N, C-alpha and C positions, 0 to 999 in steps of 0.2 A: 504494500500500500504506500503510495507516494505521500510525502509529507503534506500536511494541510497548508494551504495558502490562504491569505486573507480573503480572496475572492471566492474561495470554495465554501465559505461558511456564512450563515446568517446570524448576526449577533442576537436578534430577538429570540430565535429558536434556542440558541445556546443559553440565553438567560432563563428562559422558561424551563429548559431541561435541568439546569443547575438548581433552580428554585425547587423543582420537583424532588430531586434527590435529597436536598437539604431538609425539606419537609418530612420525607420518609425517615431520615436519620433522627430527626427530633422526635418523631412519633415512636420509633422503636427504642430509642434511648429511654424514653419514659416507661415503656412496657418491659423491656429486658433488664435495664440497669437500675434505674433509680426508683421505680415503682410509684412515682409521684409526678405532679405537673411541673417538672423542672423548668420548662420553658414557658410556663403560663398558658395563655390562650393557644399558642402554637402547638403545645403538647396535645391539646384536645382536638386539633384539626389537622395535625401533620399527616394523618393517613391519606388526606386528599392529594398528596403528591403522586400517589399511584394513579389516581383518576386523571391527573394532568398528563402523566406518561401515556395513558390510554388514548387521550385525544391526539397527542403528538404522534403516536404510532399510527393512528388511523389516517392522519394526514400524510405522513411520510411514506407509508406503504401504499396507501391509495394513490398518491401521486406517481409512485413508481409504476403501478399497474396501469393507471389510466393514461399516462403520458404517451406510451407507444400506441395505444388504441386510438387516441385522439388524432394522432398523426398518420393513421392508416397502416401502422406496422404490425407484424405478427408478434404477439407476446409469447415468450417462451416459458412455459410452466416449469420445464426441467431446469432451466437456468435459474429461475426464481427460487425454486426449492433448494437447489444446491447452494446458492448464495446465502439463503436464510439459515441453512444448516451450519455452514461454516461460520456464520456470524454469531449465532446464538448458542450452539451446542458445546463448543470447547470450554468456555468459562463455566457453563452449567455442569458439565460432566466432572470438571475438577472439583467444584464445590460439593457435588453429590458424593464424590469419592471421599472427601474429607468427613462428611457426615457419617459415612459407613465405616471409615477407619477409626474414628474417635467417638464411638457412641456414648461412652460414659460422660464425656465432656459436652457433647453437642445434642444428643438425642433428646426428644421431648417425651411427654407422657405416653405417646403412641406414635407409631411409624407406619406409614402406608407401605404396601408391598413394593419391591424394587421395580417391578414391571410397570407399576403405575407412574412412578417417577420418570421412567424411560419413555412412557407414552404420553406424558403430560396430562394425566387424568387424576392426579392425586388431590386436586382441589375439590372433587366431588365427594361430599360427605366429610370434608375436613372440619376440624374443630380447633380453637385456639390452644396453644401449648403443645401441639404436635411437632414432630420433627420437620424442619425446613418449611415452616408455614409460609414464609414470604415468597415461596415459589408459586403460590396460587395465582399471582398475577402473570407469571410466565406462562402458566397453563392457558389462561384466557388469551394471551397474545399469540401463542403458538397455534392454538385452535383457529384464531382469526387469520393467521398467515396461511393456514391450510385451506380455509374456505373462501376467503375474499377473491383470490385470482380466478378460481373456478366459477364463482358466481358472476364475476365481471366478464368472463369469456362467454358465458351463457347469455348474459344481457346483451353483449355486443352482437350476437347473432339475431337479435330482434330488430325489426324495422323501426320500432319506436323505443330505441334503447335508452334515450335520455329520460323520457317520461317513465319508463319502466324502472330505471335506476332510482329515480327520486321516490317513486311509489314504494319500492322495496325498502329504501332507507327509512321512510316515514312509518311503514308497517312494522319494521324491525324495532324501531324505537318504541312504538306502541306495544309491541310484544314484550319488550323488557319491562316496561311500566306495569303491564298486566301481570306478568309473572311475579314481580315483587309484591304487588297488591294482593294477589292470591296467597302468596306465602305468608304475608302478614295476617290475612284473615284466617288461615289455617292454624298458624302457630301462636297467634295472639300477641298482645302487647308485652308479655313477659318473656319474649323470645331471647333477649340479650342475656338475662339471668340464666336461662336454660341452655345457652349456646346454639339454639335452633336458628337464631338470627344469622350467625356466621355460616352455618351449614347451608341454609336455604336461600340466603340473600347475599351476604358479604363475599363469601368465597365462590359462590356458584357462577359458572360461566353463563348460564341461562339468564341470571339476574343482573349480570354486569356487562355483557357484550355490547349493549347499546351505547356504552360510553365511548367506544371507539368510533361511532358513526358520525358525530359532528366533524371529526377530522376527515373521515371519508367524504363527507358532504363538501368540505372545503376543497378537497382534491378534485372532486367531480365538477364543482363550479369552476375551478381554475382551468381545467383541461377541456371542458365541453361548453362552457359559457364564458369565454375569456373577456368579452366586452363588459359583461355585468361584474365579473370578478375585478377587473381593473377599476371600474367605477366605485366599487366598495372600498378598494384599497386606497383610493385617493383621500378618504376620510380617516387616515391613520390614527391621528390623535383622538378623534371622536370615538373610534373603535377601542382605543386604549382606555379612555375614561369609562366607556360603557362596560368594558371587560373587567376593569378594576372594581367598579361599583357592583356589578353583578356577582363577581366572585366574593367580594367582602360580604354581600348580603347572604349568599349561600353559606359562607363560613359561619356567620352569626346564627342563621336558622338551624344549621346542623348542631352547633354547640348548645343551643337552647331548646330545640324542639325535636331532636332525634331520640335521645334517651331522657325522658321527662321525669324528674324526681317525683315520686309518689304516684306515678302513673305507669310508666314503662315506655316501650318503643312507640313513637308517634307514627300513625298511619301515613300521613301526607309525606313526611320526609323519607320514610322507608320506600314509599311507592314512587314518588315523583322527584325526590331530592337529588338522586344520582344523575338522572337525565338533565335536570336543570343545572347542576354543577358542571356537567360535561359541556353543556351549551355555553356556560359562562367561560370556561376554559377555551372553547372554540372561538369566542370573540377575541380573547387574548391572543390566540394563535393567529387570527387574521391580522391583528395589530402588529404582531411580530413579523409578519410577511409583508407589511405595508412600508414601502420606502418613505412614506410621509409621516411615519410614526416615530416617536422618541424611542420606543422600545426597540425598533428596528435599527435605529441609528446609533444608539448608545452601546458602547462596548464596556461591559462590566468587568473589571479586573478579576481574573481567575475563572470567569464563567466558562470560557472556551475549554479550559483544561478539565474542569469538573464535568462539563457536558460530555467530553470525550471519554472520561473514566466512568460515567454514570452507570452503565450496565454492570461493569465489574464491581463498582462500589456497592451497587444495590445487592448483588449476590454475596459479597464478602463481609459486609458490615455487621450483620446480625451475629454470625458465629464469633467474630472478633469481639463484639460486645460481651458475649457470654464468657469467652475465655479471659477477658480483662478483669472480670469482677473479683476473682480470687487474688490475683497479684495486687490489685488496688487495696483490698482489705489487709493483705499481709504488710503492705507499706503504710497502712493507716491513713490512706488518702480517701477523703470523703468523695464518693462518686457524684454527689449533688453539689459539690463545690466547683468553683471556676477552674482550679488546677485539675481536678478529677475529670470534669467534662472535657477540658482541653486535651488531656492526655489520651483519653479513650477515643475521642473524635479524630485526633491525629493518627492514632494507631489504625483506625478503620480507613482513613484516607490513604495511608501508606499501603495497607493491605489491598485496597482497590486498585491503587496505582501499580502495584507489583503484578496483580492478576492481569491488568490491562497490558503491561509491557511484556510479561513473560508468556502469556497464553493468547490473549486476544489479538495483539499486534501481529505475531507470526502467522496466525490463521487468516487474518485479514489480507496479509500479503499473499498467502497461498491462494486465497479466493480470487484475487485479481489475476493471478497467473493462470489458474484453472478455468475460471469463469468470469471474464471481464464483464463489467456492467453493460457495455454496449451490446452484448449478445442477448439481452433481455428483449430488445426490440430496436429496430434501426433508428428510431427517433429518440431513444432514451437520453443520449448525450446532448441532443439539441434542446430538450425540455429542461435540462438541469436536474432531473429527478434522481439520476444515479449519484450525482455529486451530493445532493441533499441527503439522500438516504444513507450513503456510506459515511459521510462526515457527521451526521446527526443520527446515528443508527437507532432504529426502533427495537 
């Protein structure tokens, strides 16, 4: 893989990806290490970083798939799947091996069968506290990578492909909302205390897949409705303001009306909240893509590096958190103090960087030798989709 150049990246997407992984680190630090709201409000809402990743992945992969179709090229499923495998599997296999090699240190209260981890189906029936629980989001994304290109090819065969594509997106979002609503009705407002909420809503692919679709919709708009897409992007700072306000509103609503004290899980937020949160992140993604937006123009120091390492960091941070607890106790360093937080976060950052350099980077180079991005479709390099997906990998 060639070195990144300034023109190969979009600052806005880097900033969003960096923000997503920071939110995840904050959330898991609270759950795994400190057991309290160490970061205040961000501790309560940090889980939403995964939802931001979903929207970004929907756009990046959707753009890769749709770019060749929009320019009349033949999309290669074989090349797409080879590239996705070389992109996602090496880091994942290394972390999975560590969980199996050090069960005493890393295993949870229950562990799914190995074949389920290898087929990315362990998120079905998953409960909090099990082994490698943060892999649930990888399951959702891998299943998405498998299905989206096939659906896109089938839609492309239709004479009314654009209308059909929009109808499918709308219907799929409606299906996600319906599934969550039915799960709430079946398991009731006490679902969180019984862990049914996590099994049937939070970890379930059926209940979370629709969060990738706002990103897919942006990719569809960009490639099949370019004039409308450009008109929207001209209002970059308005998009940024709307996205920030919408996201802040959803954060507030989730923090106060998702798990209601004295009542239980709220129906509205469980049913509609995730779709609305994803839509808010979709507006921010549009702002990140708009040259007229401050989010697009501003280069946040360190965001590019953290964005590049984000996949490796996501996989590595939670086991590092677990392993750091005992040494910190032995050194009498409070994990809720500034030095304790700094040391553990630094260790996770170093672990993610090592995984990125030693595993991910060599396989990304191998991917470019074996299956160049331009073989996905003859128009891929012209659209900029390959550059975006490879440098901001989903």
